[in-house]
C-alpha positions as CSV (number, residue, x, y, z in Angstrom):
1,X,-42.7,92.7,233.5
2,X,-40.0,94.5,231.5
3,X,-39.5,93.4,227.9
4,X,-36.0,93.9,226.6
5,X,-35.0,95.3,223.2
6,X,-31.4,95.6,221.9
7,X,-30.5,99.0,220.4
8,X,-26.9,99.1,219.2
9,X,-24.9,97.8,222.1
10,X,-27.4,98.8,224.7
11,X,-30.3,96.6,226.0
12,X,-33.3,98.8,226.9
13,X,-36.2,97.6,229.0
14,X,-39.6,98.4,227.6
15,X,-42.1,98.6,230.5
16,X,-45.7,97.6,230.0
17,X,-48.5,99.8,231.4
18,X,-50.8,96.9,232.1
19,X,-50.4,93.2,233.0
20,X,-50.6,90.8,230.1
21,X,-52.9,87.8,230.1
22,X,-49.8,85.5,230.0
23,X,-48.1,87.3,232.9
24,X,-51.4,87.1,234.9
25,X,-51.5,83.4,234.2
26,X,-48.0,83.0,235.6
27,X,-49.0,84.9,238.8
28,X,-52.2,83.0,239.2
29,X,-50.5,79.6,238.9
30,X,-48.2,80.6,241.9
31,X,-51.1,81.6,244.2
32,X,-52.8,79.3,246.7
33,X,-55.9,77.7,245.1
34,X,-58.4,79.7,247.2
35,X,-57.0,83.0,246.2
36,X,-56.7,82.0,242.5
37,X,-60.3,80.8,242.5
38,X,-61.5,84.0,244.2
39,X,-59.7,86.2,241.7
40,X,-61.1,84.3,238.7
41,X,-64.6,84.3,240.2
42,X,-64.4,88.1,240.8
43,X,-63.3,88.6,237.2
44,X,-66.3,86.7,236.0
45,X,-68.6,88.5,238.4
46,X,-67.6,92.0,237.2
47,X,-67.0,90.9,233.6
48,X,-63.4,92.1,233.6
49,X,-60.4,90.3,232.2
50,X,-58.7,88.3,234.9
51,X,-55.4,90.1,234.2
52,X,-57.2,93.4,235.1
53,X,-58.5,91.9,238.4
54,X,-55.0,90.6,239.3
55,X,-53.6,94.0,238.6
56,X,-56.3,95.8,240.6
57,X,-55.7,93.4,243.6
58,X,-52.0,94.2,243.6
59,X,-52.5,97.9,243.0
60,X,-55.1,98.3,245.8
61,X,-52.8,96.4,248.2
62,X,-49.9,98.7,247.4
63,X,-51.8,102.0,247.1
64,X,-55.0,102.7,249.1
65,X,-56.0,105.3,246.5
66,X,-55.6,103.0,243.5
67,X,-58.5,101.8,241.4
68,X,-60.0,98.9,243.3
69,X,-62.9,96.5,243.3
70,X,-65.3,98.9,244.9
71,X,-64.8,101.2,241.8
72,X,-66.0,98.4,239.5
73,X,-69.8,98.4,239.5
74,X,-71.2,96.3,236.8
75,X,-74.2,97.9,235.1
76,X,-73.1,101.4,236.0
77,X,-73.5,103.9,233.1
78,X,-76.0,101.7,231.2
């Protein structure tokens, strides 16, 4: 979600590279309960912040080559 900053007479949008926890919460509250519960459960299962899981779900839907859940393997590299 763009953040706006006024510079002189011009308002510039500052884009975030990642989804914030607050923005993820807004998205989660709008989803059907079964989807919200599944995303929260998946975040707990792979020990990732829920905002990262929401972002991965959206990214993998939009881009088949984006980082997805199959790339998140708990315990890998330990």
